[in-house]
C-alpha positions in Angstrom: 35.5 -25.5 -18.7 32.6 -23.6 -20.4 30.7 -21.4 -18.1 26.9 -21.3 -18.4 25.4 -18.3 -20.2 23.9 -15.5 -18.1 20.2 -15.3 -17.6 18.3 -12.2 -18.5 17.9 -11.5 -14.8 21.6 -11.7 -14.2 22.3 -9.5 -17.2 19.8 -7.0 -15.9 21.4 -7.0 -12.5 24.7 -5.8 -14.0 23.2 -2.9 -15.9 23.4 0.5 -14.1 23.5 3.2 -16.7 20.6 2.1 -19.0 16.9 1.6 -18.4 14.9 -1.0 -20.2 11.9 1.2 -20.6 10.1 -1.3 -22.9 10.5 -4.1 -20.4 9.5 -1.9 -17.5 6.4 -0.7 -19.3 5.5 -4.3 -20.2 5.8 -5.5 -16.6 3.8 -2.5 -15.2 1.2 -3.0 -17.9 0.9 -6.7 -16.9 0.5 -5.8 -13.3 -2.2 -3.2 -14.0 -4.1 -5.4 -16.4 -4.0 -8.2 -13.9 -6.3 -6.4 -11.4 -8.4 -4.6 -14.0 -9.6 -7.9 -15.4 -11.3 -8.6 -12.1 -12.4 -5.1 -11.3 -15.5 -6.1 -9.4 -13.2 -7.8 -6.9 -10.3 -5.3 -6.9 -12.2 -2.0 -7.3 -15.9 -2.4 -6.5 -15.5 -4.7 -3.5 -13.3 -2.3 -1.5 -15.9 0.5 -2.1 -18.6 -1.8 -0.6 -16.4 -2.7 2.3 -15.6 0.9 3.1 -19.2 1.8 2.9 -20.1 -0.9 5.3 -17.5 0.3 7.8 -18.9 3.8 7.7 -22.5 2.6 7.9 -21.9 0.4 10.9 -19.9 3.0 12.9 -22.4 5.7 12.0 -25.4 3.6 13.2 -23.6 2.2 16.2 -21.7 5.1 17.8 -21.8 8.0 15.4 -24.5 10.2 17.0 -23.3 9.6 20.5 -19.5 10.0 19.9 -19.5 13.7 19.4 -16.8 15.7 17.6 -13.2 14.5 17.2 -10.5 17.0 16.3 -13.3 19.6 15.8 -15.3 17.6 13.2 -18.1 15.0 13.5 -17.0 11.5 14.2 -18.0 10.1 10.8 -16.0 12.9 9.1 -13.0 12.0 11.3 -13.4 8.3 10.5 -13.7 8.6 6.7 -10.0 9.4 5.9 -8.8 6.5 8.0 -11.2 4.1 6.2 -10.0 5.6 2.9 -6.3 5.1 3.6 -6.8 1.7 5.2 -8.5 0.5 2.1 -5.8 1.9 -0.2 -2.9 0.4 1.6 -4.5 -3.0 2.0 -5.3 -3.2 -1.7 -1.8 -2.1 -2.7 -0.3 -4.7 -0.4 -2.6 -7.4 -1.8 -1.8 -6.6 -5.4 2.0 -6.9 -5.2 2.1 -9.8 -2.7 -0.4 -11.9 -4.5 1.2 -11.3 -7.9 4.6 -12.7 -6.7 3.2 -15.6 -4.7 0.9 -16.7 -7.5 3.8 -16.7 -9.9 5.9 -18.7 -7.5 3.2 -21.2 -6.8 2.4 -21.7 -10.5 6.1 -21.9 -11.3 6.1 -19.0 -13.8 8.1 -16.5 -11.7 10.9 -17.3 -14.2 9.0 -15.3 -16.8 9.8 -12.2 -14.8 13.3 -13.1 -13.9 14.6 -14.2 -17.3 14.0 -11.0 -19.4 16.8 -8.4 -19.3 15.2 -6.4 -16.4 17.3 -5.0 -13.6 16.3 -5.3 -10.0 15.2 -1.7 -10.0 13.0 -2.2 -13.1 11.4 -5.3 -11.6 10.8 -3.4 -8.3 9.2 -0.4 -10.2 7.1 -2.7 -12.4 5.5 -4.5 -9.5 5.1 -1.2 -7.5 3.3 0.3 -10.5 0.6 -2.2 -10.2 0.2 -1.8 -6.5 0.2 2.0 -6.6 -2.2 2.3 -9.5 -4.6 -0.1 -7.9 -4.4 1.8 -4.6 -4.9 5.1 -6.2 -7.9 3.9 -8.3 -9.5 2.5 -5.2 -8.7 5.7 -3.3 -10.2 7.9 -6.0 -13.5 5.9 -6.1 -13.8 5.9 -2.3 -12.8 9.6 -1.9 -15.5 10.6 -4.5 -18.1 8.5 -2.7 -17.1 10.0 0.7 -17.4 13.5 -0.6 -20.8 12.8 -2.0 -22.0 10.9 1.0 -20.7 13.4 3.7 -21.4 16.5 1.7 -18.1 18.1 2.4 -15.1 18.9 0.3 -11.4 18.0 0.6 -9.4 20.5 2.7 -6.0 19.9 1.1 -6.3 17.8 -2.1 -2.5 17.8 -2.8 -1.6 16.6 0.7 -4.2 13.9 0.4 -2.9 12.8 -3.0 0.7 12.7 -1.8 -0.1 10.6 1.3 -2.3 8.2 -0.7 0.5 7.7 -3.3 3.1 7.2 -0.5 0.8 4.8 1.3 0.2 2.8 -1.8 4.0 2.7 -2.5 4.9 1.8 1.1 2.5 -1.1 1.4 3.2 -2.1 -2.2 6.9 -2.4 -1.4 6.0 -4.3 1.8 3.8 -6.6 -0.4 6.8 -7.3 -2.6 8.9 -8.2 0.4 6.2 -10.4 1.7 5.8 -12.1 -1.6 9.5 -12.8 -1.9 9.7 -14.5 1.5 6.4 -16.4 1.1 6.2 -19.6 -0.9 2.6 -20.5 -0.1 -0.7 -18.7 0.2 -1.1 -19.5 3.9 2.3 -17.7 4.5 1.1 -14.5 2.8 -2.2 -14.8 4.6 -0.3 -15.0 8.0 1.7 -11.8 7.1 -1.6 -10.0 6.2 -3.5 -11.1 9.3 -0.7 -10.7 11.8 1.2 -7.7 10.4 -0.7 -5.6 7.9 -4.2 -5.7 9.5 -2.9 -4.8 13.0 -0.7 -2.0 11.6 -3.8 -0.7 9.8 -6.3 -1.0 12.7 -3.9 0.2 15.5 -2.8 3.4 13.8 -5.5 5.9 14.7 -8.0 4.8 12.0 -10.9 4.7 14.4 -9.7 7.0 17.2 -7.4 9.9 17.9 -4.2 8.8 19.5 -4.4 11.8 21.9 -7.0 9.8 23.8 -4.6 6.9 24.4 -2.5 6.3 27.5 1.0 7.8 27.1 2.7 4.5 26.5 0.3 3.4 23.8 0.5 6.9 22.2 4.3 6.6 21.9 3.9 3.1 20.4 1.4 4.5 17.9 3.9 7.2 16.8 6.4 4.4 16.1 4.0 2.9 13.5 4.6 4.4 10.0 1.0 3.6 9.1 -0.2 6.0 11.7 1.4 8.9 9.8 -0.3 7.7 6.6 -3.7 7.7 8.3 -3.0 11.0 10.0 -1.7 12.5 6.7 -4.8 11.5 4.9 -6.9 12.9 7.7 -5.1 16.2 7.4 -5.7 16.2 3.6 -9.4 15.6 3.9 -10.5 17.5 7.0 -7.5 19.8 7.7 -6.8 18.4 11.2 -4.4 15.8 12.4 -2.7 14.5 15.6 0.8 15.0 14.2 2.6 17.4 11.9 2.0 16.4 8.2 5.6 17.4 7.4 6.9 15.0 10.1 4.5 12.3 8.7 5.9 13.0 5.2 9.5 12.5 6.4 8.7 9.3 8.3 6.7 7.7 5.4 9.3 8.6 2.7 12.0 7.2 4.9 10.1 4.0 5.6 9.2 3.5 1.9 12.8 4.0 0.9 13.9 1.5 3.5 11.5 -1.2 2.4 12.3 -0.6 -1.3 16.0 -0.9 -0.6 15.4 -4.3 1.1 13.4 -5.5 -1.9 16.1 -4.3 -4.3 18.7 -6.3 -2.4 16.5 -9.4 -2.4 15.7 -9.0 -6.1 19.3 -8.5 -7.0 20.4 -11.6 -5.2 17.4 -13.7 -6.3 16.6 -14.5 -2.7 13.8 -17.1 -2.5 13.0 -16.4 -6.1 15.6 -18.4 -8.1 14.9 -22.2 -8.2 
């Protein structure tokens, strides 16, 4: 009995010692071009949204709030808005790319070429990370100009922004794999991603929370992203940036490992 020929996806899954750099670059290039084509929606719109957040909070409670962690409330708020925007855009890029491909029936175009699970994972992640960092760069520049203050630790800020984009980008890949319809990915965004973003110290210091809520906040990896970005921008934070780095790296590796297993098996991807 003649066995069927292997697909490119299956051949790629068996390759461990070689890297298909051309295929990886092509997938990453596709993912980056996909959001650059609609830059007004993917890059300009987040800047407007972040500006509206800052304007509303500044007009509503900024003057009366006083200092938080030794800086004005708006300066405290700005890094949280920055990181929240970066991670939401990174998640949206990877999750929407996979779900759109599944809905349109062209996910096979990604699975058939000789790409290993690692290469597919990195290709999708490249789009999410680049989009997140571009959004972050635009907003960070706008914040520096608007607030009139520099960045305390630029390298720390860059590291946490990159890790934030990678973590939520990987989470977006996982969400895209398990979702078959747009309403399913919308549910994950509304009930998981948004709460994780808002309930992570974006608008407040967790030191002001009751002990139980403070402990729960410290179990949220996104808290360490927000806190790390805050340390990078203003030089103050609720937790140690080194601890935050360890937690975020561990969380990112865990989600990436899960995505790799699903990509390797073709879970909810193969027809």
